[in-house]
Jmol script that loads the backbone (N, CA, C; Angstrom):
load data "model"
ATOM      1  N   MET A   1      72.286  74.760  87.237  1.00  0.00           N
ATOM      2  CA  MET A   1      72.105  74.445  88.632  1.00  0.00           C
ATOM      3  C   MET A   1      71.577  75.638  89.404  1.00  0.00           C
ATOM      4  N   GLN A   2      70.583  76.268  88.903  1.00  0.00           N
ATOM      5  CA  GLN A   2      70.038  77.429  89.580  1.00  0.00           C
ATOM      6  C   GLN A   2      68.789  77.040  90.362  1.00  0.00           C
ATOM      7  N   ILE A   3      68.783  77.363  91.664  1.00  0.00           N
ATOM      8  CA  ILE A   3      67.633  77.075  92.505  1.00  0.00           C
ATOM      9  C   ILE A   3      66.563  78.119  92.248  1.00  0.00           C
ATOM     10  N   GLU A   4      65.359  77.653  91.910  1.00  0.00           N
ATOM     11  CA  GLU A   4      64.247  78.564  91.638  1.00  0.00           C
ATOM     12  C   GLU A   4      63.578  79.014  92.931  1.00  0.00           C
ATOM     13  N   ARG A   5      63.281  78.046  93.819  1.00  0.00           N
ATOM     14  CA  ARG A   5      62.666  78.393  95.102  1.00  0.00           C
ATOM     15  C   ARG A   5      62.878  77.259  96.101  1.00  0.00           C
ATOM     16  N   VAL A   6      62.723  77.611  97.363  1.00  0.00           N
ATOM     17  CA  VAL A   6      62.847  76.649  98.453  1.00  0.00           C
ATOM     18  C   VAL A   6      61.613  76.772  99.330  1.00  0.00           C
ATOM     19  N   ASP A   7      60.911  75.664  99.529  1.00  0.00           N
ATOM     20  CA  ASP A   7      59.755  75.634 100.421  1.00  0.00           C
ATOM     21  C   ASP A   7      60.146  74.879 101.677  1.00  0.00           C
ATOM     22  N   TYR A   8      59.666  75.330 102.819  1.00  0.00           N
ATOM     23  CA  TYR A   8      59.955  74.641 104.066  1.00  0.00           C
ATOM     24  C   TYR A   8      58.715  74.639 104.947  1.00  0.00           C
ATOM     25  N   ASN A   9      58.660  73.621 105.808  1.00  0.00           N
ATOM     26  CA  ASN A   9      57.508  73.445 106.672  1.00  0.00           C
ATOM     27  C   ASN A   9      58.000  72.794 107.960  1.00  0.00           C
ATOM     28  N   PRO A  10      57.646  73.205 109.110  1.00  0.00           N
ATOM     29  CA  PRO A  10      56.697  74.253 109.478  1.00  0.00           C
ATOM     30  C   PRO A  10      57.327  75.645 109.409  1.00  0.00           C
ATOM     31  N   HIS A  11      56.472  76.636 109.219  1.00  0.00           N
ATOM     32  CA  HIS A  11      56.901  78.040 109.215  1.00  0.00           C
ATOM     33  C   HIS A  11      56.790  78.563 110.647  1.00  0.00           C
ATOM     34  N   LYS A  12      57.916  78.905 111.241  1.00  0.00           N
ATOM     35  CA  LYS A  12      57.921  79.423 112.604  1.00  0.00           C
ATOM     36  C   LYS A  12      58.815  80.651 112.677  1.00  0.00           C
ATOM     37  N   ASP A  13      58.582  81.465 113.696  1.00  0.00           N
ATOM     38  CA  ASP A  13      59.464  82.597 113.955  1.00  0.00           C
ATOM     39  C   ASP A  13      60.734  82.138 114.653  1.00  0.00           C
ATOM     40  N   VAL A  14      60.601  81.128 115.509  1.00  0.00           N
ATOM     41  CA  VAL A  14      61.728  80.615 116.286  1.00  0.00           C
ATOM     42  C   VAL A  14      61.711  79.093 116.239  1.00  0.00           C
ATOM     43  N   TYR A  15      62.884  78.511 116.018  1.00  0.00           N
ATOM     44  CA  TYR A  15      63.044  77.057 116.036  1.00  0.00           C
ATOM     45  C   TYR A  15      63.911  76.685 117.234  1.00  0.00           C
ATOM     46  N   HIS A  16      63.803  75.430 117.664  1.00  0.00           N
ATOM     47  CA  HIS A  16      64.567  74.945 118.806  1.00  0.00           C
ATOM     48  C   HIS A  16      65.322  73.675 118.420  1.00  0.00           C
ATOM     49  N   PRO A  17      66.471  73.414 119.069  1.00  0.00           N
ATOM     50  CA  PRO A  17      67.188  72.163 118.800  1.00  0.00           C
ATOM     51  C   PRO A  17      66.277  70.962 119.024  1.00  0.00           C
ATOM     52  N   GLY A  18      66.394  69.984 118.137  1.00  0.00           N
ATOM     53  CA  GLY A  18      65.554  68.789 118.203  1.00  0.00           C
ATOM     54  C   GLY A  18      64.386  68.830 117.250  1.00  0.00           C
ATOM     55  N   GLU A  19      64.056  70.005 116.727  1.00  0.00           N
ATOM     56  CA  GLU A  19      62.947  70.097 115.771  1.00  0.00           C
ATOM     57  C   GLU A  19      63.421  69.691 114.378  1.00  0.00           C
ATOM     58  N   VAL A  20      62.455  69.380 113.527  1.00  0.00           N
ATOM     59  CA  VAL A  20      62.725  68.941 112.163  1.00  0.00           C
ATOM     60  C   VAL A  20      62.059  69.910 111.195  1.00  0.00           C
ATOM     61  N   ILE A  21      62.786  70.289 110.149  1.00  0.00           N
ATOM     62  CA  ILE A  21      62.229  71.143 109.095  1.00  0.00           C
ATOM     63  C   ILE A  21      62.177  70.316 107.813  1.00  0.00           C
ATOM     64  N   ASN A  22      61.009  70.234 107.201  1.00  0.00           N
ATOM     65  CA  ASN A  22      60.847  69.571 105.903  1.00  0.00           C
ATOM     66  C   ASN A  22      61.127  70.606 104.821  1.00  0.00           C
ATOM     67  N   ILE A  23      62.009  70.275 103.895  1.00  0.00           N
ATOM     68  CA  ILE A  23      62.437  71.240 102.879  1.00  0.00           C
ATOM     69  C   ILE A  23      62.302  70.641 101.489  1.00  0.00           C
ATOM     70  N   ALA A  24      61.820  71.458 100.557  1.00  0.00           N
ATOM     71  CA  ALA A  24      61.730  71.092  99.144  1.00  0.00           C
ATOM     72  C   ALA A  24      62.517  72.128  98.346  1.00  0.00           C
ATOM     73  N   VAL A  25      63.450  71.671  97.528  1.00  0.00           N
ATOM     74  CA  VAL A  25      64.289  72.547  96.705  1.00  0.00           C
ATOM     75  C   VAL A  25      63.878  72.355  95.251  1.00  0.00           C
ATOM     76  N   TYR A  26      63.420  73.443  94.622  1.00  0.00           N
ATOM     77  CA  TYR A  26      62.988  73.417  93.228  1.00  0.00           C
ATOM     78  C   TYR A  26      64.060  74.079  92.363  1.00  0.00           C
ATOM     79  N   PHE A  27      64.426  73.415  91.269  1.00  0.00           N
ATOM     80  CA  PHE A  27      65.422  73.943  90.346  1.00  0.00           C
ATOM     81  C   PHE A  27      64.734  74.512  89.113  1.00  0.00           C
ATOM     82  N   ARG A  28      65.342  75.559  88.558  1.00  0.00           N
ATOM     83  CA  ARG A  28      64.788  76.180  87.350  1.00  0.00           C
ATOM     84  C   ARG A  28      64.888  75.229  86.163  1.00  0.00           C
ATOM     85  N   ASP A  29      66.050  74.612  85.972  1.00  0.00           N
ATOM     86  CA  ASP A  29      66.280  73.649  84.896  1.00  0.00           C
ATOM     87  C   ASP A  29      66.480  72.270  85.517  1.00  0.00           C
ATOM     88  N   PRO A  30      66.229  71.209  84.768  1.00  0.00           N
ATOM     89  CA  PRO A  30      66.432  69.866  85.322  1.00  0.00           C
ATOM     90  C   PRO A  30      67.855  69.703  85.869  1.00  0.00           C
ATOM     91  N   PHE A  31      67.954  69.103  87.050  1.00  0.00           N
ATOM     92  CA  PHE A  31      69.244  68.886  87.709  1.00  0.00           C
ATOM     93  C   PHE A  31      69.336  67.417  88.110  1.00  0.00           C
ATOM     94  N   VAL A  32      70.392  66.767  87.677  1.00  0.00           N
ATOM     95  CA  VAL A  32      70.631  65.377  88.050  1.00  0.00           C
ATOM     96  C   VAL A  32      71.985  65.331  88.740  1.00  0.00           C
ATOM     97  N   GLY A  33      71.962  64.927  89.981  1.00  0.00           N
ATOM     98  CA  GLY A  33      73.179  64.873  90.772  1.00  0.00           C
ATOM     99  C   GLY A  33      72.825  64.748  92.238  1.00  0.00           C
ATOM    100  N   GLN A  34      73.745  65.189  93.083  1.00  0.00           N
ATOM    101  CA  GLN A  34      73.532  65.105  94.518  1.00  0.00           C
ATOM    102  C   GLN A  34      73.270  66.499  95.077  1.00  0.00           C
ATOM    103  N   CYS A  35      72.206  66.609  95.863  1.00  0.00           N
ATOM    104  CA  CYS A  35      71.819  67.867  96.499  1.00  0.00           C
ATOM    105  C   CYS A  35      71.890  67.658  98.005  1.00  0.00           C
ATOM    106  N   GLU A  36      72.773  68.404  98.663  1.00  0.00           N
ATOM    107  CA  GLU A  36      72.925  68.332 100.111  1.00  0.00           C
ATOM    108  C   GLU A  36      72.659  69.717 100.679  1.00  0.00           C
ATOM    109  N   VAL A  37      71.848  69.792 101.729  1.00  0.00           N
ATOM    110  CA  VAL A  37      71.446  71.073 102.306  1.00  0.00           C
ATOM    111  C   VAL A  37      71.750  71.068 103.800  1.00  0.00           C
ATOM    112  N   GLY A  38      72.160  72.230 104.320  1.00  0.00           N
ATOM    113  CA  GLY A  38      72.425  72.351 105.744  1.00  0.00           C
ATOM    114  C   GLY A  38      72.220  73.769 106.234  1.00  0.00           C
ATOM    115  N   LEU A  39      72.044  73.915 107.539  1.00  0.00           N
ATOM    116  CA  LEU A  39      71.929  75.222 108.184  1.00  0.00           C
ATOM    117  C   LEU A  39      73.305  75.658 108.663  1.00  0.00           C
ATOM    118  N   VAL A  40      73.677  76.897 108.359  1.00  0.00           N
ATOM    119  CA  VAL A  40      74.945  77.457 108.837  1.00  0.00           C
ATOM    120  C   VAL A  40      74.675  78.821 109.449  1.00  0.00           C
ATOM    121  N   HIS A  41      75.540  79.243 110.347  1.00  0.00           N
ATOM    122  CA  HIS A  41      75.382  80.548 110.978  1.00  0.00           C
ATOM    123  C   HIS A  41      75.484  81.651 109.931  1.00  0.00           C
ATOM    124  N   ARG A  42      74.614  82.619 110.071  1.00  0.00           N
ATOM    125  CA  ARG A  42      74.504  83.695 109.087  1.00  0.00           C
ATOM    126  C   ARG A  42      75.747  84.560 109.017  1.00  0.00           C
ATOM    127  N   ASP A  43      76.367  84.851 110.156  1.00  0.00           N
ATOM    128  CA  ASP A  43      77.474  85.801 110.182  1.00  0.00           C
ATOM    129  C   ASP A  43      78.845  85.158 110.011  1.00  0.00           C
ATOM    130  N   LYS A  44      78.919  83.857 109.889  1.00  0.00           N
ATOM    131  CA  LYS A  44      80.198  83.172 109.727  1.00  0.00           C
ATOM    132  C   LYS A  44      80.314  82.590 108.327  1.00  0.00           C
ATOM    133  N   ALA A  45      81.506  82.636 107.804  1.00  0.00           N
ATOM    134  CA  ALA A  45      81.734  82.022 106.500  1.00  0.00           C
ATOM    135  C   ALA A  45      81.643  80.509 106.659  1.00  0.00           C
ATOM    136  N   ALA A  46      80.915  79.880 105.787  1.00  0.00           N
ATOM    137  CA  ALA A  46      80.704  78.434 105.878  1.00  0.00           C
ATOM    138  C   ALA A  46      81.931  77.697 105.367  1.00  0.00           C
ATOM    139  N   ALA A  47      82.384  76.765 106.154  1.00  0.00           N
ATOM    140  CA  ALA A  47      83.475  75.912 105.728  1.00  0.00           C
ATOM    141  C   ALA A  47      82.952  74.956 104.654  1.00  0.00           C
ATOM    142  N   PRO A  48      83.817  74.491 103.781  1.00  0.00           N
ATOM    143  CA  PRO A  48      83.341  73.581 102.732  1.00  0.00           C
ATOM    144  C   PRO A  48      82.795  72.268 103.286  1.00  0.00           C
ATOM    145  N   ASP A  49      83.097  71.964 104.542  1.00  0.00           N
ATOM    146  CA  ASP A  49      82.625  70.709 105.127  1.00  0.00           C
ATOM    147  C   ASP A  49      81.504  70.940 106.148  1.00  0.00           C
ATOM    148  N   PHE A  50      80.646  71.933 105.910  1.00  0.00           N
ATOM    149  CA  PHE A  50      79.545  72.198 106.836  1.00  0.00           C
ATOM    150  C   PHE A  50      78.612  70.991 106.903  1.00  0.00           C
ATOM    151  N   ARG A  51      77.929  70.828 108.043  1.00  0.00           N
ATOM    152  CA  ARG A  51      77.024  69.691 108.253  1.00  0.00           C
ATOM    153  C   ARG A  51      75.829  69.837 107.327  1.00  0.00           C
ATOM    154  N   ARG A  52      75.554  68.774 106.584  1.00  0.00           N
ATOM    155  CA  ARG A  52      74.455  68.819 105.623  1.00  0.00           C
ATOM    156  C   ARG A  52      73.796  67.451 105.517  1.00  0.00           C
ATOM    157  N   THR A  53      72.597  67.464 104.937  1.00  0.00           N
ATOM    158  CA  THR A  53      71.806  66.261 104.748  1.00  0.00           C
ATOM    159  C   THR A  53      71.582  66.059 103.256  1.00  0.00           C
ATOM    160  N   THR A  54      71.740  64.835 102.793  1.00  0.00           N
ATOM    161  CA  THR A  54      71.501  64.523 101.387  1.00  0.00           C
ATOM    162  C   THR A  54      69.999  64.415 101.149  1.00  0.00           C
ATOM    163  N   PHE A  55      69.524  65.140 100.150  1.00  0.00           N
ATOM    164  CA  PHE A  55      68.100  65.148  99.830  1.00  0.00           C
ATOM    165  C   PHE A  55      67.805  64.138  98.728  1.00  0.00           C
ATOM    166  N   ALA A  56      66.566  63.645  98.730  1.00  0.00           N
ATOM    167  CA  ALA A  56      66.118  62.668  97.743  1.00  0.00           C
ATOM    168  C   ALA A  56      65.596  63.389  96.503  1.00  0.00           C
ATOM    169  N   ARG A  57      65.880  62.812  95.350  1.00  0.00           N
ATOM    170  CA  ARG A  57      65.412  63.381  94.088  1.00  0.00           C
ATOM    171  C   ARG A  57      63.998  62.888  93.824  1.00  0.00           C
ATOM    172  N   SER A  58      63.035  63.803  93.832  1.00  0.00           N
ATOM    173  CA  SER A  58      61.645  63.460  93.574  1.00  0.00           C
ATOM    174  C   SER A  58      61.297  63.584  92.097  1.00  0.00           C
ATOM    175  N   SER A  59      61.961  64.497  91.412  1.00  0.00           N
ATOM    176  CA  SER A  59      61.819  64.661  89.971  1.00  0.00           C
ATOM    177  C   SER A  59      63.086  65.363  89.489  1.00  0.00           C
ATOM    178  N   ASN A  60      63.172  65.649  88.211  1.00  0.00           N
ATOM    179  CA  ASN A  60      64.367  66.325  87.693  1.00  0.00           C
ATOM    180  C   ASN A  60      64.501  67.751  88.218  1.00  0.00           C
ATOM    181  N   ASN A  61      63.418  68.324  88.702  1.00  0.00           N
ATOM    182  CA  ASN A  61      63.450  69.700  89.191  1.00  0.00           C
ATOM    183  C   ASN A  61      63.192  69.825  90.681  1.00  0.00           C
ATOM    184  N   LEU A  62      62.989  68.713  91.395  1.00  0.00           N
ATOM    185  CA  LEU A  62      62.622  68.769  92.798  1.00  0.00           C
ATOM    186  C   LEU A  62      63.430  67.772  93.625  1.00  0.00           C
ATOM    187  N   TYR A  63      64.038  68.285  94.694  1.00  0.00           N
ATOM    188  CA  TYR A  63      64.715  67.457  95.690  1.00  0.00           C
ATOM    189  C   TYR A  63      64.084  67.768  97.042  1.00  0.00           C
ATOM    190  N   GLU A  64      63.843  66.727  97.852  1.00  0.00           N
ATOM    191  CA  GLU A  64      63.178  66.908  99.135  1.00  0.00           C
ATOM    192  C   GLU A  64      63.943  66.187 100.239  1.00  0.00           C
ATOM    193  N   GLY A  65      63.850  66.759 101.456  1.00  0.00           N
ATOM    194  CA  GLY A  65      64.498  66.131 102.592  1.00  0.00           C
ATOM    195  C   GLY A  65      64.130  66.824 103.891  1.00  0.00           C
ATOM    196  N   GLN A  66      64.772  66.373 104.974  1.00  0.00           N
ATOM    197  CA  GLN A  66      64.518  66.925 106.301  1.00  0.00           C
ATOM    198  C   GLN A  66      65.820  67.364 106.934  1.00  0.00           C
ATOM    199  N   LEU A  67      65.753  68.482 107.647  1.00  0.00           N
ATOM    200  CA  LEU A  67      66.897  68.961 108.424  1.00  0.00           C
ATOM    201  C   LEU A  67      66.556  68.878 109.897  1.00  0.00           C
ATOM    202  N   TYR A  68      67.461  68.338 110.678  1.00  0.00           N
ATOM    203  CA  TYR A  68      67.320  68.283 112.124  1.00  0.00           C
ATOM    204  C   TYR A  68      68.113  69.441 112.712  1.00  0.00           C
ATOM    205  N   ILE A  69      67.486  70.209 113.561  1.00  0.00           N
ATOM    206  CA  ILE A  69      68.159  71.352 114.181  1.00  0.00           C
ATOM    207  C   ILE A  69      68.941  70.850 115.388  1.00  0.00           C
ATOM    208  N   ARG A  70      70.194  71.270 115.481  1.00  0.00           N
ATOM    209  CA  ARG A  70      71.099  70.808 116.537  1.00  0.00           C
ATOM    210  C   ARG A  70      71.502  71.971 117.442  1.00  0.00           C
ATOM    211  N   ASP A  71      72.042  71.634 118.609  1.00  0.00           N
ATOM    212  CA  ASP A  71      72.493  72.645 119.573  1.00  0.00           C
ATOM    213  C   ASP A  71      73.553  73.572 118.980  1.00  0.00           C
ATOM    214  N   SER A  72      74.383  73.071 118.102  1.00  0.00           N
ATOM    215  CA  SER A  72      75.471  73.875 117.531  1.00  0.00           C
ATOM    216  C   SER A  72      74.957  74.946 116.570  1.00  0.00           C
ATOM    217  N   GLN A  73      73.681  74.925 116.232  1.00  0.00           N
ATOM    218  CA  GLN A  73      73.117  75.879 115.280  1.00  0.00           C
ATOM    219  C   GLN A  73      72.345  77.001 115.961  1.00  0.00           C
ATOM    220  N   ILE A  74      72.530  77.196 117.246  1.00  0.00           N
ATOM    221  CA  ILE A  74      71.814  78.253 117.966  1.00  0.00           C
ATOM    222  C   ILE A  74      72.287  79.605 117.454  1.00  0.00           C
ATOM    223  N   GLY A  75      71.336  80.467 117.134  1.00  0.00           N
ATOM    224  CA  GLY A  75      71.614  81.786 116.569  1.00  0.00           C
ATOM    225  C   GLY A  75      70.849  81.951 115.264  1.00  0.00           C
ATOM    226  N   GLN A  76      71.262  82.925 114.458  1.00  0.00           N
ATOM    227  CA  GLN A  76      70.627  83.141 113.162  1.00  0.00           C
ATOM    228  C   GLN A  76      71.342  82.304 112.113  1.00  0.00           C
ATOM    229  N   CYS A  77      70.562  81.494 111.406  1.00  0.00           N
ATOM    230  CA  CYS A  77      71.128  80.579 110.417  1.00  0.00           C
ATOM    231  C   CYS A  77      70.466  80.772 109.059  1.00  0.00           C
ATOM    232  N   VAL A  78      71.178  80.378 108.022  1.00  0.00           N
ATOM    233  CA  VAL A  78      70.661  80.384 106.656  1.00  0.00           C
ATOM    234  C   VAL A  78      70.904  79.007 106.057  1.00  0.00           C
ATOM    235  N   LEU A  79      70.182  78.711 104.993  1.00  0.00           N
ATOM    236  CA  LEU A  79      70.346  77.439 104.298  1.00  0.00           C
ATOM    237  C   LEU A  79      71.413  77.552 103.223  1.00  0.00           C
ATOM    238  N   LEU A  80      72.310  76.591 103.195  1.00  0.00           N
ATOM    239  CA  LEU A  80      73.281  76.462 102.116  1.00  0.00           C
ATOM    240  C   LEU A  80      73.095  75.099 101.476  1.00  0.00           C
ATOM    241  N   ALA A  81      73.315  75.037 100.179  1.00  0.00           N
ATOM    242  CA  ALA A  81      73.200  73.776  99.458  1.00  0.00           C
ATOM    243  C   ALA A  81      74.516  73.485  98.745  1.00  0.00           C
ATOM    244  N   ARG A  82      74.929  72.245  98.812  1.00  0.00           N
ATOM    245  CA  ARG A  82      76.083  71.774  98.038  1.00  0.00           C
ATOM    246  C   ARG A  82      75.513  70.948  96.903  1.00  0.00           C
ATOM    247  N   LEU A  83      75.703  71.414  95.677  1.00  0.00           N
ATOM    248  CA  LEU A  83      75.150  70.767  94.494  1.00  0.00           C
ATOM    249  C   LEU A  83      76.289  70.129  93.704  1.00  0.00           C
ATOM    250  N   ALA A  84      76.201  68.831  93.494  1.00  0.00           N
ATOM    251  CA  ALA A  84      77.221  68.090  92.758  1.00  0.00           C
ATOM    252  C   ALA A  84      76.554  67.409  91.568  1.00  0.00           C
ATOM    253  N   PRO A  85      76.639  68.017  90.375  1.00  0.00           N
ATOM    254  CA  PRO A  85      76.020  67.396  89.206  1.00  0.00           C
ATOM    255  C   PRO A  85      76.781  66.135  88.792  1.00  0.00           C
ATOM    256  N   VAL A  86      76.104  65.286  88.028  1.00  0.00           N
ATOM    257  CA  VAL A  86      76.735  64.056  87.564  1.00  0.00           C
ATOM    258  C   VAL A  86      77.983  64.389  86.761  1.00  0.00           C
ATOM    259  N   LYS A  87      77.896  65.379  85.900  1.00  0.00           N
ATOM    260  CA  LYS A  87      79.053  65.824  85.124  1.00  0.00           C
ATOM    261  C   LYS A  87      79.370  67.246  85.553  1.00  0.00           C
ATOM    262  N   GLY A  88      80.521  67.434  86.160  1.00  0.00           N
ATOM    263  CA  GLY A  88      80.910  68.760  86.610  1.00  0.00           C
ATOM    264  C   GLY A  88      81.390  68.724  88.041  1.00  0.00           C
ATOM    265  N   SER A  89      81.719  69.893  88.544  1.00  0.00           N
ATOM    266  CA  SER A  89      82.239  69.976  89.909  1.00  0.00           C
ATOM    267  C   SER A  89      81.169  70.497  90.858  1.00  0.00           C
ATOM    268  N   ALA A  90      81.333  70.181  92.136  1.00  0.00           N
ATOM    269  CA  ALA A  90      80.363  70.589  93.152  1.00  0.00           C
ATOM    270  C   ALA A  90      80.477  72.078  93.443  1.00  0.00           C
ATOM    271  N   GLN A  91      79.348  72.689  93.770  1.00  0.00           N
ATOM    272  CA  GLN A  91      79.289  74.105  94.128  1.00  0.00           C
ATOM    273  C   GLN A  91      78.461  74.259  95.393  1.00  0.00           C
ATOM    274  N   VAL A  92      78.845  75.223  96.217  1.00  0.00           N
ATOM    275  CA  VAL A  92      78.057  75.576  97.404  1.00  0.00           C
ATOM    276  C   VAL A  92      77.334  76.876  97.094  1.00  0.00           C
ATOM    277  N   VAL A  93      75.998  76.861  97.216  1.00  0.00           N
ATOM    278  CA  VAL A  93      75.181  78.031  96.896  1.00  0.00           C
ATOM    279  C   VAL A  93      74.189  78.290  98.021  1.00  0.00           C
ATOM    280  N   ALA A  94      73.719  79.521  98.106  1.00  0.00           N
ATOM    281  CA  ALA A  94      72.676  79.870  99.062  1.00  0.00           C
ATOM    282  C   ALA A  94      71.362  79.248  98.598  1.00  0.00           C
ATOM    283  N   ALA A  95      70.629  78.680  99.525  1.00  0.00           N
ATOM    284  CA  ALA A  95      69.335  78.063  99.209  1.00  0.00           C
ATOM    285  C   ALA A  95      68.241  78.946  99.800  1.00  0.00           C
ATOM    286  N   GLY A  96      67.875  79.976  99.092  1.00  0.00           N
ATOM    287  CA  GLY A  96      66.856  80.898  99.562  1.00  0.00           C
ATOM    288  C   GLY A  96      67.445  82.004 100.417  1.00  0.00           C
ATOM    289  N   ASP A  97      66.589  82.931 100.812  1.00  0.00           N
ATOM    290  CA  ASP A  97      67.039  84.077 101.603  1.00  0.00           C
ATOM    291  C   ASP A  97      66.416  84.100 102.990  1.00  0.00           C
ATOM    292  N   GLN A  98      65.769  83.011 103.384  1.00  0.00           N
ATOM    293  CA  GLN A  98      65.127  82.918 104.689  1.00  0.00           C
ATOM    294  C   GLN A  98      66.173  82.834 105.801  1.00  0.00           C
ATOM    295  N   ILE A  99      65.945  83.580 106.889  1.00  0.00           N
ATOM    296  CA  ILE A  99      66.797  83.507 108.071  1.00  0.00           C
ATOM    297  C   ILE A  99      66.050  82.691 109.123  1.00  0.00           C
ATOM    298  N   PHE A 100      66.700  81.663 109.634  1.00  0.00           N
ATOM    299  CA  PHE A 100      66.116  80.787 110.648  1.00  0.00           C
ATOM    300  C   PHE A 100      66.695  81.164 112.006  1.00  0.00           C
ATOM    301  N   GLU A 101      65.842  81.564 112.929  1.00  0.00           N
ATOM    302  CA  GLU A 101      66.259  81.915 114.296  1.00  0.00           C
ATOM    303  C   GLU A 101      66.154  80.659 115.145  1.00  0.00           C
ATOM    304  N   VAL A 102      67.296  80.193 115.668  1.00  0.00           N
ATOM    305  CA  VAL A 102      67.334  79.002 116.497  1.00  0.00           C
ATOM    306  C   VAL A 102      67.699  79.427 117.921  1.00  0.00           C
ATOM    307  N   ARG A 103      66.850  79.075 118.860  1.00  0.00           N
ATOM    308  CA  ARG A 103      67.080  79.424 120.273  1.00  0.00           C
ATOM    309  C   ARG A 103      67.119  78.164 121.120  1.00  0.00           C
ATOM    310  N   PRO A 104      67.893  78.189 122.211  1.00  0.00           N
ATOM    311  CA  PRO A 104      67.961  77.010 123.077  1.00  0.00           C
ATOM    312  C   PRO A 104      66.672  76.822 123.849  1.00  0.00           C
ATOM    313  N   LEU A 105      66.428  75.584 124.221  1.00  0.00           N
ATOM    314  CA  LEU A 105      65.259  75.285 125.055  1.00  0.00           C
ATOM    315  C   LEU A 105      65.575  75.678 126.499  1.00  0.00           C
ATOM    316  N   ARG A 106      64.627  76.261 127.159  1.00  0.00           N
ATOM    317  CA  ARG A 106      64.780  76.627 128.565  1.00  0.00           C
ATOM    318  C   ARG A 106      63.784  75.824 129.376  1.00  0.00           C
ATOM    319  N   PRO A 107      64.216  75.204 130.473  1.00  0.00           N
ATOM    320  CA  PRO A 107      63.266  74.436 131.307  1.00  0.00           C
ATOM    321  C   PRO A 107      62.325  75.333 132.083  1.00  0.00           C
TER     322      PRO A 107
END
end "model"
wireframe off; spacefill off
backbone 0.3
color backbone group
């Protein structure tokens, strides 16, 4: 269950609540199970029940999905993935090393 790389689109310096990020998670070895990804604050330890989105399996090595940025994610965030293989126990792992800067919208 090792993540090889994570691609995301659009690439921005700053994101705002209400925007959507398209994410593709590539695994080094074939992975069959449930892949859930979410944004969590960088400086806080993530609770095991962090908000996440279930991604669709496109192939044995690729899972794809979308993350919606919410008001509660304002600040510096990182991607975490909860991987639950068909046989075995679920694990929470870092999904890449990208830092997402989320700022509030100002009128």
